[in-house]
All heavy atoms as an XYZ file, in Angstrom:
718
protein
N       3.522     -3.804     15.090
C       2.318     -3.118     15.619
C       1.015     -3.636     14.943
O       1.001     -3.683     13.775
C       2.497     -1.577     15.121
C       1.292     -0.763     15.586
S       1.588      0.979     15.211
C       0.232      1.288     14.191
N       0.081     -3.985     15.784
C      -1.097     -4.470     15.355
C      -2.057     -3.387     14.791
O      -2.174     -2.396     15.454
C      -1.864     -5.326     16.412
N      -2.733     -3.540     13.701
C      -3.531     -2.540     13.157
C      -5.003     -2.750     13.683
O      -5.511     -3.852     13.827
C      -3.564     -2.698     11.759
C      -4.167     -1.495     10.840
C      -3.397     -0.213     11.165
C      -4.048     -1.856      9.326
N      -5.623     -1.701     13.995
C      -6.969     -1.768     14.683
C      -8.127     -1.688     13.677
O      -9.255     -1.479     14.070
C      -7.073     -0.427     15.592
O      -7.025      0.733     14.884
N      -7.775     -1.988     12.340
C      -8.889     -1.999     11.439
C      -8.511     -3.054     10.489
O      -7.471     -3.459     10.171
C      -8.983     -0.624     10.710
C      -7.915     -0.310      9.852
S      -8.108      1.208      8.736
C      -9.112      2.258      9.780
N      -9.624     -3.698      9.734
C      -9.517     -4.632      8.747
C     -10.205     -4.183      7.480
O     -11.380     -3.768      7.594
C     -10.120     -5.877      9.288
C     -10.110     -7.053      8.264
C     -10.192     -8.399      8.950
C     -10.126     -9.512      8.026
N      -8.780     -9.789      7.637
N      -9.569     -4.141      6.381
C     -10.200     -3.718      5.178
C     -11.149     -4.629      4.657
O     -11.150     -5.838      4.898
C      -9.024     -3.559      4.158
C      -7.910     -4.443      4.707
C      -8.151     -4.590      6.116
N     -12.209     -4.063      3.894
C     -13.268     -4.966      3.287
C     -12.914     -5.421      1.936
O     -12.081     -4.848      1.217
C     -14.562     -4.159      3.352
C     -15.075     -3.690      4.678
C     -16.312     -2.860      4.495
C     -15.360     -4.886      5.553
N     -13.533     -6.539      1.545
C     -13.403     -7.206      0.139
C     -11.962     -7.276     -0.341
O     -11.141     -7.946      0.363
C     -14.338     -6.327     -0.721
N     -11.639     -6.738     -1.501
C     -10.343     -6.826     -2.077
C      -9.379     -5.575     -1.644
O      -8.520     -5.360     -2.447
C     -10.495     -7.027     -3.535
C     -11.009     -5.879     -4.217
O     -11.755     -5.034     -3.603
O     -10.789     -5.659     -5.441
N      -9.730     -4.953     -0.594
C      -8.993     -3.746     -0.359
C      -7.683     -4.244      0.513
O      -7.811     -5.314      1.196
C      -9.710     -2.690      0.332
C     -10.710     -2.069     -0.571
C     -11.582     -0.929      0.061
N     -12.268     -0.294     -0.848
C     -13.502     -0.836     -1.411
N     -13.910     -1.987     -0.943
N     -14.172     -0.049     -2.212
N      -6.627     -3.439      0.563
C      -5.416     -3.718      1.196
C      -4.928     -2.368      1.823
O      -5.100     -1.291      1.205
C      -4.345     -4.152      0.058
C      -2.989     -4.307      0.696
C      -4.759     -5.407     -0.658
N      -4.288     -2.527      3.104
C      -3.783     -1.302      3.665
C      -2.286     -1.443      3.563
O      -1.750     -2.566      3.920
C      -4.159     -1.155      5.175
C      -5.752     -1.052      5.183
C      -3.573      0.046      5.838
C      -6.301     -0.964      6.584
N      -1.546     -0.396      3.080
C      -0.125     -0.369      2.794
C       0.471      0.761      3.559
O       0.015      1.879      3.481
C       0.157     -0.204      1.320
C       1.534     -0.089      1.054
C      -0.536     -1.374      0.471
N       1.667      0.477      4.170
C       2.557      1.490      4.801
C       3.576      1.908      3.785
O       4.355      1.080      3.362
C       3.245      0.959      6.002
C       4.182      1.961      6.782
C       4.853      1.315      7.928
N       3.884      0.969      8.932
C       3.864     -0.314      9.316
N       4.610     -1.344      8.854
N       2.987     -0.734     10.176
N       3.423      3.114      3.234
C       4.351      3.571      2.136
C       5.710      3.732      2.738
O       6.032      4.066      3.990
C       3.886      5.013      1.658
N       6.739      3.361      1.824
C       8.168      3.562      2.183
C       8.535      4.915      2.370
O       7.813      5.817      1.738
C       9.063      2.847      1.124
N       9.528      5.314      3.043
C       9.964      6.704      3.049
C      10.400      7.230      1.785
O      11.000      6.523      1.045
C      11.056      6.845      4.144
N      10.130      8.645      1.577
C      10.603      9.252      0.310
C      12.230      9.358      0.319
O      12.705      9.439      1.412
C       9.909     10.591      0.189
N      12.666      9.255     -0.852
C      14.157      9.429     -0.912
C      14.667     10.705     -0.457
O      14.142     11.851     -0.836
C      14.668      9.177     -2.351
C      14.341      7.752     -2.956
C      15.145      6.767     -2.302
O      16.391      6.985     -1.936
O      14.690      5.621     -2.069
N      15.775     10.711      0.510
C      16.185     11.902      0.986
C      17.182     12.630      0.080
O      17.474     13.827      0.131
C      16.738     11.664      2.428
C      15.873     11.225      3.426
C      14.857     12.269      3.862
O      15.176     13.439      3.928
O      13.787     11.872      4.157
N      17.953     11.798     -0.669
C      18.985     12.331     -1.439
C      19.155     11.337     -2.734
O      18.761     10.171     -2.664
C      20.416     12.517     -0.783
C      21.016     11.277     -0.268
C      22.272     11.605      0.476
C      22.888     10.330      1.079
N      24.136     10.674      1.621
N      19.723     11.867     -3.780
C      19.987     11.059     -5.028
C      21.134     10.183     -4.857
O      21.973     10.243     -3.857
C      20.166     12.065     -6.189
O      21.421     12.766     -5.980
C      18.984     13.054     -6.440
N      21.246      9.276     -5.770
C      22.426      8.308     -5.697
C      23.804      9.084     -5.816
O      24.882      8.556     -5.333
C      22.385      7.289     -6.831
C      21.123      6.290     -6.676
C      21.145      5.302     -7.701
C      19.987      4.349     -7.607
N      19.857      3.367     -8.635
N      23.786     10.174     -6.450
C      25.054     11.007     -6.551
C      25.257     11.937     -5.309
O      26.246     12.571     -5.203
C      24.989     11.891     -7.855
O      23.909     12.816     -7.714
N      24.345     11.853     -4.263
C      24.559     12.568     -3.121
C      23.859     13.922     -2.914
O      24.020     14.581     -1.960
N      22.991     14.323     -3.949
C      22.368     15.573     -3.881
C      21.146     15.442     -3.001
O      20.281     14.468     -3.163
C      21.977     16.058     -5.254
C      23.229     16.272     -6.202
C      21.059     17.271     -5.205
C      22.857     16.460     -7.674
N      21.024     16.298     -2.046
C      19.895     16.231     -1.158
C      18.684     16.843     -1.712
O      18.681     17.970     -2.340
C      20.273     17.092      0.166
C      21.433     16.320      0.972
C      19.032     17.230      1.060
C      21.904     17.105      2.122
N      17.590     16.074     -1.646
C      16.308     16.508     -2.283
C      15.496     17.246     -1.304
O      15.180     16.829     -0.191
C      15.540     15.202     -2.724
C      16.273     14.572     -3.749
C      14.104     15.693     -3.357
C      15.723     13.115     -4.063
N      15.145     18.571     -1.617
C      14.245     19.376     -0.729
C      12.835     18.732     -0.615
O      12.414     17.955     -1.515
C      14.192     20.714     -1.353
C      14.594     20.496     -2.778
C      15.411     19.241     -2.863
N      12.185     19.087      0.446
C      10.779     18.493      0.672
C       9.707     18.790     -0.438
O       9.001     18.022     -0.746
C      10.229     19.013      2.063
C      10.958     18.344      3.282
O      11.440     17.348      3.142
O      10.837     19.015      4.306
N       9.966     19.975     -1.031
C       8.982     20.333     -2.110
C       9.257     19.534     -3.336
O       8.324     19.484     -4.186
C       9.165     21.832     -2.370
O      10.551     22.147     -2.763
C       8.818     22.656     -1.223
N      10.430     18.962     -3.617
C      10.728     18.164     -4.836
C      10.719     16.678     -4.655
O      10.775     15.927     -5.624
C      12.120     18.469     -5.256
N      10.307     16.150     -3.430
C      10.236     14.782     -3.175
C       9.051     14.132     -3.808
O       7.974     14.683     -3.819
C      10.249     14.469     -1.659
C      11.576     14.576     -0.966
C      11.408     14.365      0.563
C      12.652     14.684      1.163
N      12.595     14.597      2.668
N       9.210     12.970     -4.513
C       8.150     12.334     -5.044
C       7.415     11.396     -4.164
O       8.063     10.867     -3.238
C       8.636     11.477     -6.364
C       8.973     12.373     -7.468
C       9.292     11.622     -8.751
O       8.696     10.559     -8.853
O      10.061     12.069     -9.611
N       6.199     11.131     -4.316
C       5.408     10.272     -3.574
C       5.946      8.800     -3.890
O       6.098      8.419     -5.000
C       3.973     10.341     -4.023
C       3.003      9.485     -3.164
C       1.662      9.783     -3.740
C       0.568      8.748     -2.947
N      -0.680      8.877     -3.521
N       6.240      8.174     -2.707
C       6.825      6.725     -2.906
C       5.830      5.782     -3.603
O       4.619      5.943     -3.452
C       7.126      6.205     -1.545
C       6.333      7.196     -0.610
C       6.150      8.475     -1.366
N       6.289      4.808     -4.359
C       5.470      3.860     -5.142
C       5.768      2.475     -4.608
O       5.439      1.515     -5.227
C       5.697      3.996     -6.533
C       5.315      5.192     -7.218
C       5.644      5.321     -8.598
O       6.701      5.640     -9.026
N       4.629      4.942     -9.398
N       6.240      2.465     -3.380
C       6.678      1.089     -2.701
C       6.208      1.086     -1.280
O       6.222      2.236     -0.582
C       8.155      1.066     -2.838
C       8.841     -0.243     -2.346
C      10.269     -0.184     -2.479
N      10.811     -1.470     -2.063
C      12.004     -1.915     -2.560
N      12.773     -1.128     -3.240
N      12.347     -3.126     -2.101
N       5.840     -0.092     -0.803
C       5.469     -0.059      0.583
C       5.299     -1.528      1.099
O       5.544     -2.434      0.406
N       4.868     -1.609      2.351
C       4.647     -2.954      2.978
C       3.199     -3.136      3.316
O       2.574     -2.151      3.867
C       5.436     -2.957      4.175
C       5.304     -4.310      5.077
C       5.998     -4.234      6.362
O       6.585     -3.291      6.757
O       5.817     -5.295      7.068
N       2.603     -4.224      3.005
C       1.315     -4.547      3.282
C       1.026     -4.796      4.777
O       1.884     -5.639      5.359
C       0.802     -5.804      2.416
C      -0.608     -6.119      2.922
C       0.860     -5.569      1.018
N       0.112     -4.123      5.383
C      -0.078     -4.206      6.796
C      -1.426     -4.893      7.204
O      -1.610     -5.350      8.305
C       0.064     -2.849      7.595
C       1.454     -2.431      7.521
C      -0.812     -1.814      7.060
N      -2.391     -4.867      6.170
C      -3.642     -5.502      6.325
C      -4.216     -5.925      5.075
O      -4.065     -5.181      4.041
C      -4.623     -4.762      7.123
N      -4.926     -7.129      4.953
C      -5.615     -7.573      3.684
C      -6.970     -7.970      3.980
O      -7.245     -8.592      5.046
C      -4.770     -8.745      3.109
C      -5.352     -9.191      1.929
C      -3.375     -8.369      2.912
N      -7.961     -7.620      3.009
C      -9.348     -7.980      3.187
C      -9.436     -9.461      2.865
O      -8.567    -10.159      2.505
N     -10.738     -9.931      2.951
C     -10.994    -11.445      2.740
C     -11.019    -11.767      1.394
O     -10.921    -12.987      0.988
C     -12.408    -11.696      3.439
C     -12.403    -11.655      4.890
C     -11.529    -12.631      5.492
O     -11.507    -13.884      5.123
O     -10.980    -12.264      6.632
N     -11.201    -10.753      0.446
C     -11.224    -11.099     -1.072
C     -12.609    -10.601     -1.585
O     -13.422    -10.176     -0.717
N     -12.871    -10.767     -2.808
C     -14.027    -10.361     -3.312
C     -14.810    -11.456     -4.011
O     -14.135    -12.507     -4.377
C     -13.901     -9.159     -4.230
C     -13.328     -9.590     -5.583
C     -13.321     -8.355     -6.463
C     -12.870     -8.678     -7.944
N     -13.012     -7.660     -8.814
N     -16.111    -11.343     -4.109
C     -16.916    -12.492     -4.769
C     -16.948    -12.241     -6.210
O     -17.288    -11.187     -6.765
C     -18.286    -12.383     -4.148
C     -18.234    -12.914     -2.682
C     -18.221    -12.157     -1.560
C     -18.357    -14.404     -2.425
C     -18.259    -12.554     -0.310
C     -18.277    -14.774     -1.099
C     -18.218    -13.982     -0.051
N     -16.766    -13.411     -6.943
C     -16.974    -13.387     -8.379
C     -18.460    -13.313     -8.685
O     -19.363    -13.559     -7.831
C     -16.343    -14.592     -9.019
N     -18.789    -13.165     -9.947
C     -20.215    -13.243    -10.379
C     -20.904    -14.521    -10.141
O     -22.058    -14.670     -9.928
C     -20.386    -12.886    -11.854
C     -19.924    -11.439    -12.164
O     -20.124    -10.592    -11.185
O     -19.502    -11.105    -13.305
N     -20.023    -15.539    -10.072
C     -20.595    -16.927     -9.862
C     -20.891    -17.169     -8.404
O     -21.523    -18.134     -7.995
C     -19.594    -18.067    -10.310
O     -18.326    -17.927     -9.547
N     -20.457    -16.294     -7.519
C     -20.585    -16.396     -6.084
C     -19.431    -16.974     -5.278
O     -19.480    -17.149     -4.101
N     -18.445    -17.440     -6.053
C     -17.222    -18.005     -5.310
C     -16.273    -16.915     -4.800
O     -16.228    -15.722     -5.473
C     -16.488    -18.861     -6.241
O     -16.074    -18.171     -7.354
N     -15.662    -17.074     -3.823
C     -14.708    -16.030     -3.204
C     -13.365    -16.162     -3.847
O     -12.796    -17.212     -3.854
C     -14.603    -16.282     -1.657
C     -13.657    -15.251     -0.878
C     -14.313    -13.866     -0.907
C     -13.479    -15.722      0.489
N     -12.872    -14.931     -4.405
C     -11.552    -14.894     -4.912
C     -10.680    -14.305     -3.866
O     -10.768    -13.133     -3.440
C     -11.502    -13.990     -6.119
C     -12.501    -14.430     -7.206
C     -10.075    -13.758     -6.778
C     -12.717    -13.560     -8.391
N      -9.743    -15.081     -3.267
C      -8.829    -14.649     -2.204
C      -7.752    -13.808     -2.861
O      -7.336    -13.984     -3.895
C      -8.241    -15.992     -1.628
C      -9.225    -16.850     -0.943
C      -8.704    -17.388      0.317
C      -9.771    -18.199      1.080
N     -10.138    -17.750      2.322
N      -7.261    -12.891     -1.992
C      -6.286    -11.976     -2.449
C      -4.914    -12.676     -2.566
O      -4.633    -13.720     -1.987
C      -6.119    -10.982     -1.164
C      -7.059    -11.335     -0.151
C      -7.801    -12.630     -0.602
N      -4.069    -12.108     -3.506
C      -2.755    -12.745     -3.779
C      -1.656    -12.108     -2.858
O      -0.585    -12.760     -2.833
C      -2.435    -12.570     -5.190
C      -3.370    -13.239     -6.116
C      -3.060    -13.037     -7.567
O      -2.319    -12.144     -7.983
N      -3.470    -13.933     -8.467
N      -1.890    -11.092     -2.242
C      -0.936    -10.420     -1.353
C      -1.201    -10.826      0.084
O      -2.318    -11.221      0.415
C      -0.914     -8.917     -1.496
C      -0.375     -8.409     -2.894
C      -2.108     -8.274     -1.156
N      -0.215    -10.833      0.950
C      -0.269    -11.116      2.326
C       0.342    -10.068      3.240
O       1.237     -9.238      2.728
C       0.414    -12.511      2.524
C      -0.044    -13.580      1.691
N      -1.231    -14.289      1.789
C       0.550    -14.136      0.514
C      -1.353    -15.127      0.846
N      -0.250    -15.133      0.113
N       0.046    -10.032      4.384
C       0.605     -9.165      5.323
C       2.101     -9.324      5.453
O       2.564    -10.474      5.508
C       0.062     -9.200      6.670
C       0.692     -8.429      7.788
C      -1.540     -8.890      6.768
N       2.928     -8.190      5.260
C       4.291     -8.325      5.368
C       5.027     -8.244      3.948
O       6.211     -8.005      3.802
N       4.116     -8.490      2.859
C       4.668     -8.399      1.517
C       5.168     -7.009      1.198
O       4.543     -5.964      1.498
C       3.722     -8.776      0.569
C       3.347    -10.224      0.435
O       4.201    -10.989      1.038
O       2.344    -10.680     -0.246
N       6.225     -6.799      0.448
C       6.714     -5.532     -0.055
C       6.203     -5.493     -1.445
O       6.288     -6.322     -2.206
C       8.274     -5.552     -0.139
C       8.957     -5.521      1.196
C       8.742     -4.327      2.108
O       8.761     -3.185      1.530
N       8.436     -4.560      3.317
N       5.472     -4.326     -1.747
C       4.720     -4.169     -3.040
C       5.092     -2.845     -3.780
O       5.505     -1.872     -3.137
C       3.290     -4.338     -2.810
C       2.832     -5.677     -2.293
C       2.794     -3.160     -1.875
N       4.876     -2.938     -5.027
C       4.949     -1.817     -5.910
C       3.549     -1.437     -6.351
O       2.769     -2.329     -6.725
C       5.804     -2.028     -7.154
C       7.261     -2.230     -6.931
C       7.920     -2.521     -8.202
C       7.860     -0.968     -6.278
N       3.118     -0.147     -6.279
C       1.850      0.255     -6.702
C       1.814      1.544     -7.455
O       2.964      2.290     -7.543
C       0.950      0.413     -5.435
C       1.597      1.383     -4.371
C       1.376      2.696     -4.395
C       2.237      0.786     -3.310
C       1.927      3.467     -3.309
C       2.769      1.596     -2.297
C       2.687      2.934     -2.444
O       3.213      3.675     -1.446
N       0.700      1.989     -8.079
C       0.652      3.148     -8.899
C       0.921      4.477     -8.169
O       0.696      4.543     -6.936
N       1.461      5.481     -8.806
C       1.832      6.673     -8.293
C       0.618      7.357     -7.621
O       0.719      7.992     -6.533
C       2.425      7.653     -9.348
C       2.919      8.888     -8.752
C       3.623      9.669     -9.816
C       5.030      9.690     -9.512
N       5.830     10.439    -10.420
N      -0.501      7.199     -8.116
C      -1.692      7.923     -7.557
C      -2.674      6.958     -7.058
O      -3.865      7.253     -6.870
C      -2.314      8.878     -8.640
C      -1.385      9.843     -9.145
C      -0.714      9.760    -10.431
C      -0.963     10.857     -8.322
C       0.087     10.608    -10.913
C      -0.032     11.847     -8.772
C       0.485     11.765    -10.073
O       1.388     12.676    -10.504
N      -2.316      5.718     -6.729
C      -3.106      4.693     -6.112
C      -3.458      4.871     -4.737
O      -2.669      5.475     -3.910
C      -2.489      3.370     -6.338
N      -4.680      4.494     -4.360
C      -5.038      4.477     -3.018
C      -5.545      5.809     -2.422
O      -5.459      6.873     -3.016
N      -6.026      5.749     -1.207
C      -6.534      6.858     -0.439
C      -5.625      6.948      0.922
O      -5.578      5.992      1.549
C      -8.007      6.719     -0.019
O      -8.738      6.532     -1.320
C      -8.572      7.885      0.739
N      -5.134      8.116      1.143
C      -4.300      8.294      2.284
C      -5.259      8.402      3.524
O      -6.243      9.065      3.534
C      -3.538      9.531      2.208
C      -2.423      9.413      1.092
C      -1.724     10.838      0.944
O      -1.932     11.782      1.645
O      -0.845     10.717     -0.047
N      -4.815      7.593      4.551
C      -5.566      7.647      5.863
C      -4.522      7.711      6.896
O      -3.366      7.363      6.773
C      -6.443      6.467      6.047
C      -5.562      5.069      5.971
C      -7.545      6.277      4.936
C      -6.352      3.823      6.357
N      -5.051      8.084      8.123
C      -4.187      8.188      9.309
C      -4.840      7.283     10.398
O      -6.003      7.514     10.727
C      -3.978      9.570      9.826
O      -3.375     10.411      8.784
C      -3.152      9.695     11.117
N      -4.120      6.315     10.933
C      -4.547      5.388     11.827
C      -3.650      5.354     12.975
O      -2.408      5.109     12.742
C      -4.795      3.937     11.332
C      -5.240      3.027     12.416
C      -5.750      3.923     10.180
N      -4.003      5.716     14.167
C      -3.136      5.749     15.358
C      -1.929      6.529     15.102
O      -0.794      6.209     15.527
C      -2.746      4.397     15.839
C      -3.982      3.450     16.180
O      -4.977      3.913     16.675
O      -3.829      2.252     15.980
N      -2.123      7.692     14.416
C      -1.040      8.577     14.179
C      -0.093      8.242     13.087
O       0.967      8.828     12.803
N      -0.390      7.102     12.254
C       0.518      6.565     11.323
C      -0.222      6.817      9.964
O      -1.363      6.429      9.813
C       0.776      5.097     11.589
C       1.741      4.503     10.541
C       2.021      3.072     10.796
O       1.249      2.325     11.500
O       2.989      2.625     10.316
N       0.454      7.424      8.991
C      -0.086      7.481      7.772
C       0.067      6.292      6.834
O       1.032      5.703      6.716
C       0.778      8.690      6.922
C       0.608     10.032      7.595
O      -0.434     10.292      8.113
O       1.480     10.869      7.496
N      -1.124      5.979      6.295
C      -1.217      4.702      5.616
C      -1.953      4.904      4.255
O      -2.571      5.991      4.117
C      -1.945      3.619      6.398
C      -1.390      3.192      7.693
C      -2.373      2.373      8.567
C      -0.006      2.517      7.583
N      -1.971      3.966      3.400
C      -2.730      4.005      2.144
C      -3.712      2.846      2.155
O      -3.347      1.721      2.496
C      -1.807      3.858      0.824
C      -0.897      5.013      0.604
C       0.041      4.653     -0.431
C      -1.690      6.150      0.067
N      -4.904      3.007      1.717
C      -5.830      1.981      1.558
C      -6.235      1.955      0.000
O      -6.523      2.944     -0.492
C      -7.163      2.082      2.408
C      -7.927      0.794      2.225
C      -7.937      3.271      2.035
C      -8.985      0.707      3.415
N      -6.073      0.764     -0.555
C      -6.304      0.688     -2.018
C      -6.857     -0.696     -2.362
O      -6.720     -1.628     -1.533
C      -5.002      0.922     -2.752
C      -3.840     -0.158     -2.467
S      -2.298      0.163     -3.285
C      -1.713      1.514     -2.302
N      -7.298     -0.869     -3.560
C      -7.742     -2.154     -4.051
C      -6.547     -2.967     -4.410
O      -5.499     -2.462     -4.775
C      -8.609     -2.002     -5.269
C     -10.008     -1.416     -4.971
C     -11.022     -1.568     -6.054
N     -12.331     -1.041     -5.676
C     -13.259     -1.694     -5.049
N     -12.954     -2.885     -4.590
N     -14.336     -1.093     -4.681
N      -6.732     -4.286     -4.265
C      -5.514     -5.226     -4.610
C      -5.167     -4.982     -6.108
O      -4.022     -5.117     -6.442
C      -6.004     -6.668     -4.416
C      -4.724     -7.552     -4.641
C      -5.154     -9.037     -4.470
O      -6.375     -9.358     -4.750
O      -4.227     -9.831     -4.087
N      -6.035     -4.616     -6.929
C      -5.704     -4.467     -8.395
C      -4.886     -3.214     -8.610
O      -4.378     -3.111     -9.714
C      -6.972     -4.331     -9.204
O      -7.836     -3.250     -8.778
N      -4.762     -2.319     -7.711
C      -3.803     -1.119     -7.797
C      -2.437     -1.528     -7.531
O      -1.493     -0.774     -7.775
C      -4.216     -0.068     -6.778
C      -5.543      0.672     -7.167
O      -5.892      0.532     -8.363
O      -6.252      1.064     -6.317
N      -2.136     -2.702     -7.054
C      -0.819     -3.258     -6.784
C      -0.222     -3.888     -8.013
O      -0.835     -4.866     -8.576
C      -0.828     -4.154     -5.690
C      -1.145     -3.489     -4.310
C       0.671     -4.821     -5.412
C      -1.404     -4.420     -3.087
N       0.983     -3.447     -8.503
C       1.485     -3.916     -9.677
C       2.385     -5.153     -9.546
O       2.450     -6.061    -10.344
C       2.451     -2.866    -10.360
C       1.622     -1.711    -10.776
C       2.214     -0.459    -10.617
C       0.324     -1.764    -11.262
C       1.476      0.707    -11.033
C      -0.250     -0.644    -11.643
C       0.238      0.711    -11.561
N       3.080     -5.200     -8.357
C       4.046     -6.409     -8.165
C       4.379     -6.485     -6.664
O       4.283     -5.610     -5.886
C       5.293     -6.086     -8.837
N       4.671     -7.930     -6.405
C       5.116     -8.105     -4.989
C       6.680     -8.318     -5.198
O       7.202     -9.141     -5.942
C       4.547     -9.485     -4.515
C       5.133     -9.846     -3.139
C       3.000     -9.300     -4.383
N       7.437     -7.690     -4.401
C       8.936     -7.772     -4.432
C       9.465     -8.871     -3.595
O       8.889     -9.325     -2.617
C       9.550     -6.442     -3.963
C       9.144     -5.226     -4.699
C       9.683     -3.931     -4.047
C       9.519     -5.346     -6.096
């Protein structure tokens, strides 16, 4: 699905992975106890940010990358009925 928006500077738009429905031992987790996922897929990337010297620092993540990010990172947005997160690239901890 093509995204109808492009993030600015060093911002990234991420589609969060679905929350776990049950534990490894098979216990079903109720909606009230589900934790916010910390993993997702990058769906859009900004052009990068400018350093103090004026040179452009390109982002290290790319569209389609699976990433890990902080528990409270980003701002939740809804685009075309889909829930997404917009965050700075520095909020991403790792590319899987």
